[in-house]
C-alpha positions in Angstrom: 103.1 93.9 -12.6 105.6 95.5 -14.9 104.9 99.2 -14.4 107.7 99.9 -11.9 110.4 99.6 -14.5 108.7 102.2 -16.7 108.2 104.5 -13.7 111.8 104.1 -12.4 113.2 104.5 -16.0 112.5 108.2 -15.7 114.8 108.8 -12.8 118.2 107.7 -13.9 119.0 105.6 -10.9 122.7 104.6 -10.6 124.6 102.2 -8.4 125.2 103.8 -5.0 121.9 105.7 -5.0 119.3 105.2 -2.3 115.6 104.7 -3.3 113.0 105.2 -0.6 109.7 103.3 -1.3 106.6 104.0 0.8 103.7 101.6 1.0 101.6 101.1 4.1 100.3 97.7 2.9 103.6 96.6 1.4 101.8 94.0 -0.8 101.3 95.7 -4.2 103.3 95.1 -7.3 104.9 98.5 -8.0 106.6 99.0 -4.6 107.9 95.5 -4.5 109.2 95.7 -8.1 110.8 99.0 -7.4 113.0 97.5 -4.7 113.8 94.5 -6.9 114.9 96.8 -9.8 116.9 98.9 -7.3 118.8 95.8 -6.3 119.5 95.0 -9.9 121.0 98.4 -10.4 123.1 98.4 -7.2 120.8 100.9 -5.6 120.0 100.6 -1.8 116.3 100.4 -1.1 114.6 101.7 2.0 111.0 100.6 2.6 108.7 102.6 4.8 105.8 100.3 5.6 103.6 99.0 8.3 104.7 95.5 9.4 101.5 95.1 11.5 99.3 95.7 8.5 101.5 94.0 5.8 101.9 90.8 7.8 98.1 90.4 8.1 97.0 90.8 4.5 97.2 88.3 1.6 100.2 88.5 -0.7 99.6 90.1 -4.1 102.9 89.9 -5.9 104.0 86.8 -7.9 107.4 86.7 -6.1 105.7 85.8 -2.9 107.3 88.7 -1.2 106.1 91.7 0.8 107.9 95.0 0.6 109.6 94.3 3.9 110.9 91.1 2.6 112.3 92.6 -0.6 113.9 95.9 0.7 117.4 96.3 1.9 116.4 98.5 4.8 112.9 98.5 6.5 111.5 101.3 8.6 108.2 100.3 10.3 105.7 103.1 10.7 103.9 101.1 13.4 100.6 102.0 11.7 97.9 99.6 12.8 96.2 97.0 10.7 93.8 98.9 8.5 95.9 102.1 8.9 93.1 104.0 10.6 92.3 104.7 14.3 89.1 106.7 14.6 85.9 104.6 15.0 83.1 106.0 12.8 79.7 105.7 14.5 77.3 103.5 12.5 80.1 101.9 10.5 82.3 98.9 10.9 85.3 100.9 9.5 87.6 103.5 11.0 88.9 106.8 9.6 92.1 108.8 10.2 95.1 107.3 8.4 98.3 107.1 10.5 100.6 105.9 7.8 100.6 109.1 5.8 101.7 111.3 8.8 104.2 108.7 10.0 105.7 108.4 6.5 106.1 112.1 6.1 107.8 112.5 9.5 110.1 109.6 8.7 111.1 111.0 5.3 111.7 114.5 6.7 113.8 113.0 9.5 115.9 111.1 6.9 116.4 114.3 4.9 117.4 116.6 7.8 119.7 113.9 9.3 121.3 113.3 5.9 121.9 117.1 5.5 123.4 117.2 9.1 125.7 114.3 8.5 126.9 115.6 5.1 127.4 119.1 6.6 129.6 117.6 9.4 131.8 116.3 6.6 132.1 119.7 5.0 129.7 119.0 2.2 126.8 121.2 1.1 124.2 118.8 -0.3 121.7 119.8 -2.9 118.2 120.4 -1.5 115.1 122.3 -2.3 113.9 125.3 -0.3 110.4 126.9 0.1 109.3 128.5 -3.2 107.4 130.9 -1.0 110.5 132.9 0.0 112.0 135.5 -2.5 115.2 133.5 -3.2 113.4 130.2 -3.3 112.4 130.3 -6.9 115.9 130.9 -8.3 117.5 128.4 -5.9 115.0 125.6 -6.8 115.2 126.4 -10.5 119.0 126.0 -10.3 118.5 122.6 -8.6 116.0 121.5 -11.1 118.2 122.5 -14.1 121.2 120.7 -12.6 119.3 117.5 -11.7 116.5 117.5 -14.3 117.4 114.1 -15.8 117.1 112.6 -12.3 113.9 114.3 -11.2 111.2 113.0 -13.5 108.5 115.2 -11.9 110.6 118.3 -12.8 110.8 117.6 -16.6 110.5 121.4 -17.2 112.0 124.0 -19.5 115.5 125.1 -18.4 114.7 128.8 -18.4 111.9 130.8 -16.8 111.2 132.4 -20.2 110.6 128.9 -21.7 108.4 128.1 -18.8 106.1 131.0 -19.5 105.4 129.8 -23.1 
């Protein structure tokens, strides 16, 4: 416990923001602490988790909470206990994670619906485009430069010349 504050400290979360936290099991310290810290900062937390799995496994966090207990909004992936669906001959275990595909689909649905709703209000929200189209690199670089302090994974030089060094 304690790593979530360090991790989130790199993102500049502010009151009114929304933080999406994904954890199939919903029992580990970092995701639970992330939503607790979000609440402290006035940030709305959205948990994407499997209630079927989380409700069947022992708690691990000292708060006695699961992610679905701690978050403001919970989206259930409906992934089964164990997260996998394909029986493996000769093994007691299964393969084929369902939570990763479900979580990706849920996040992309949130993104496109948010863009649609903001567009209906006459707003053009900031978003990244494919870097594999000619104009993508420049567009994304402008987004990274503008939001660099809020995007920890994009702690990059502000010019392409600096990037080449």
